N, C-alpha and C positions, 0 to 999 in steps of 0.2 A: 595796601599793594603786596602782591604775590611772586612768584616764580610758578612755572609747569614745565614738566619735564615727564615727554612723551616717550617708553622704553618700549621696541617693537610692539606696537600695538595692536592688535587684531581685533576685530569684530565680523562674527558668523552668523547667518540667517536658516540654520538647520544647515543645505550644503552645499549654502551660496555665502561664497567672502565677499562681501563688504569693505574691509578696510585691511590693506595687506602689510602688517609689521611697519607703521608706523614713527619712525626715530626724530625728534623735535623737542627741541630746548624754547620754552619763551620766559624772558626776561622781567625781570621787578619793573612796572610802568610803560612794558612796549604794547603799541598797537598792532597786532598781529589780523591780517585778515587771510581768510581761507577763501579761495575763488578758484571758480572751474563751472565746468556743463554740469545741467543738471543729472543729477544720478553718480556723480564722481564722490561724492560719498562726505564732504565737508559739512554737511549738518548733522549727519552721522558720529562724526566725531567732535563735531561740538557739544554732542547729548551724551557723548560719554565721558567726555571732560566736566561737565554738570553733573553728572551720575545720573542722568533717563536713560539711557540705556549700558545696560553690564557689559562690563569688558571680558571677550572669547579668552585672551589670552594678552600677555604681558605685561606692562608698569603705570599708572599713572602717577604720580608725584605731584602736589601742590602744597611750595614751600616745601621741600625735601622728604612729606611727609606720603607714605603711601596712601592713597584714599578709593583703590578698586573697591573695599566693601563700605565704603563711608557713605550715608544718604546724603542722598541732597544738600537737606537742612545743616547737615553735618559740614558741607567742603565755606561754606563762608561767600559761592558764589550767587550772583544777582543776573538773569539772565530776562533779555527781552526779546520777543515774538515777535512777525511782522505782522499778528491779527490782533495786534493789542490788548483782550482778554480783559477787557476792562467791564465793571458793575457797571448797569443801566441806569437801577434806581439811585445808584451813590452820587452826590455831585466830585469835582476833581478833587477837591481835599479829601474827602474821604478815602478815595479809590485811592490816592496817594498815599494816603496813611494805614489802609486796611492790614499790610503786610504790619507794620511796628505793634496795633492794636490787637492782632492775633498773638504777638507775643508779649502781652501783658503790660507794655510800656505803660507808663505813664502818659494821662491826657496832655500837659501840657507841653511836653517834653515831645508829642507827637506833634501839636502844633505848631511851636517851634521847629521841629526839621521838615515839615512838610512846608513851610513858608519857605525858608533855607533854600528847600530843592527849586522849589517853582519862581522862586527868584532869578537862582542859576538857569533855568530852563526858559523864564521871560513868560512866564504863565502866573503868574503871582494876582494877574487882574480877573484871573477863568474859575477862581477857586469855589467860585458859589455853582457854576453852571453843572450840567448833566453831560454825560457825552455824548447823546442823542442832538446838542447845541455847539460841536465841536468842529474842524476842521480832521481832514484828514490828519495833517503836520502836527496841530493841537494835543489829537488823542494818542499818538505818539511818543510827546513830549509827556505826558503822563505818564505812560507807561514806564518810561525812563526815570521819570520823577518815582516812582515806585520802587525801582533799584535803585537810586541813590539813595535816600531815605536808608536805604538797610546799612548802609554806608560796608557794602560787601569790599574783598580784597581783591577779587576778580570781576570784572561783566563780563559776559556772553551776549551777541546781539546777533537772530536768526532770520537773517533777510529783513531789517524792521521796517525798510524802506519799498519792500517789493509792490507794497498795494497803494503807494502814491505815486500821482502824476508827476510829470518829468520835472516840472517847474520847483514842487513840491520837494522833490527828492536830491533837488539841489541844492534848495535853504535847508535840510534837513541834515546833509551833511558836514555843512557849516557850522552846525548847532553839535553833532557827534563830535567833530571835530575842536572847536571852542569849549566844548563838556570836559575833552581826554586834555588837553593845557590843561585848565581849570582844577582838574578832581587827580589827574595825574596815578589814575588808576589798571591795574592791569587790565587790557582788553584785547579780548578776543572776537571776530565778527566774519558774520560768513555772510559772501556775497555769490552772484554767479553774472554780476557787473563788472567788469572789467578796469573799467572807467571808475567807478566809486570805488574799485579796489587800490587805483594807481591815485586816487587824490587823498584817503586817509591813511593809507595803513604806513607806521615806520618799516615793516618787513611783513612780503606778501607771501602764500603757501601757496603756488600752483597745484592745484590736485587732480588727477584722472583716475577715474577706474579703483577709487581706493588707495591709489599710489601719490607720492608727494614726487613732480616732475621737476619741480628747482623752485627752491626760496631765497632768497634776499630782499635788498632795498628796490623799492620798484624801479627804478629807474638805471640799475643793476639787470634789471628780466629785464627791461624795453631793450635798452643796449646790447646786451650779450643772452639772447635768448637761447638755452642748452640743448631746446629741440626744433623742432620744426613744428609740433604740437605748442608749445610756448609762443613758437613767433608769430603762430596769426591767430594767437587766443587773446595775446596781450596787445595793444594798440587799435585805435578806430579812426578811421578804416581799417581792417588786418592789414599783415603786411603783404603782400604781393611773392607767389613763388611761382619759379620759373624752370620750367626742365632742362638741362645743359647737358653736355658734352666738353667732355676737360679736354683742350689740346693744349699739347708739349711741343717746346722746340728747344732743346738744352735749356738751358737755365731759366727759359723763357716759360710761361704760363698764361691760358687763358679760358674760357667758358663758352663755346659757341652757342647761342641761344637763334633758333634759326637760320638765318644766314648773318647773323651778327657776331662780335665776337670779342669778349666783355675781358680784359685784362686781369689776370688772378695772382696771387702769392704760390707756385706750385709744389710748394711742401707741404708732403701728406698726400698729393695729388698725384694718381697715373693716369696717363695718357691713353684714354676711350673709355675712362669711368664717368660714370651718368651720376649727377651731381643736382643739387635743385639751388639756385640763386638766389638768394632773398633781398627785396629791397621794400621799404616803407612809403607808401602815396608819398607824406611829407618831405620826403628825403630826395623825390625825382625835381631836378632845378632845370627851370627853362632858357637860362643862358648859354650862351655860344661858344665860350669858351671851352668845352671839351664835349662832343658829342659820344654818349655813351649807348644810348638806343633810341631809333627809332620808330615808333608806332605809328598806326594808323586810327584817329581819335572814329569812337564808335557812337557811344554814347555820351551825353553830356549832360549833367547835373549840377545847376547851377545853386550855390544856397547861401547866395548872399555876401557872406564875408569872404568866403573862395568859392570856387569850382571844383568839382570832381568830374574828372570825363576818366572814362575805362575806353583803352586802345587795342587795335589789335597789332600782336609782332608775330606774324605767321599764324598758326592754328593756338595761339597762346594767347591772353587776355594781359592788360598790366595796367592797373587803378593808380590816378597821380591825381595831386593835391595841388590846385596850383592859385592864383591871383585872380579873384571876382573879375578882372578889367581886361586877361589876356584874350584877343579875338582869337576865335574858335568854333571850328564847324566841326560836322557831320564828316567824312571823306580826307579831313585834313590832315597831310603830315606833322609830326608833329620831334622834332628832336629832344632829348632829355639827356640832362647829364647829372651825377650824383657822386660825391666826395667820395670817395675809395674807403673811409672806414667805418662809412654806412652800409657798404653789402656786407651780405652772411651768405655763408656757404652753408649746405647741410646735405650730408648722404642721401640717396635718395632711398637709398633699402631699407634703412633703421631710423630714417629720421632727426640722427643726432647732428649734432655742429661738427664741423670740419674746422680741425686747428687752422689749417693752412686761412689765413686770410683773404679778401679780394685787394686789390691795387691798383 
């Protein structure tokens, strides 16, 4: 296992800066996921750790050693790509053991290592097959096996599941999580899929335009997003963001959404301020104990286990996840309540989280 430290890491492509002074410490045995939209710099950052991209400025340390000028082969890292990169003329065993063969490891030792890795990945019955005879998920496990046999101190995954269909992605997520539990090797994983990030990560790093927007445990980021970007990016379906105006009356405060008022903690709020109120679709409740918002059903999407409805609140939209057996039709007026601690407030100009909480 290895620790990794990024100190003010910068990557420039000519006049274009792709990575803007990133600082991050990855502890031994951690499973870290870099997540963000396309072009945010997550793969570039991973390739800098691997040694496949030069560092423009800053310092990269692996196990306390500066590796800025160390070649990839000298970093004891193994990288798994999205395109598998298997040799079509070799069988599974030969593909898994190829890297060891190039390092002149004895054939008997290679065979033992290959069998061990194949057993961990549950592909030991496929060792004689060629890549063309395998499914996408099986090919990805072969690529992972090739990384495992090297016994690296650091695993790097660059969107390894993006070429798989939805069911295989779920299956492979389980395989990767099980693999990390067995090997306990420090892992850095890149994905644009926030569900993948939430389910795999010990700690997520949310990137946008080469900058870390927020990092932390998945549940902490989900419950306390630092800004509007993170709030909308993490969670499926994404958080509702409603535009409102602060109304204060002495020690009381509310946010006016259309002609409706939501009580909030007035701390840090100024009467007349334009703010954003965030509510996750799964946190909107149909109980009649406390009516918070009233919307008019517009679009109804049955999903089997539950139903997604898009409601109109004035000229704004609110998406709610409701029980599948709740009767609803377009044009129907629906009352929602939500627990106060599940409401989020953001500054409308900066998008930053407001310390005063909804109540």
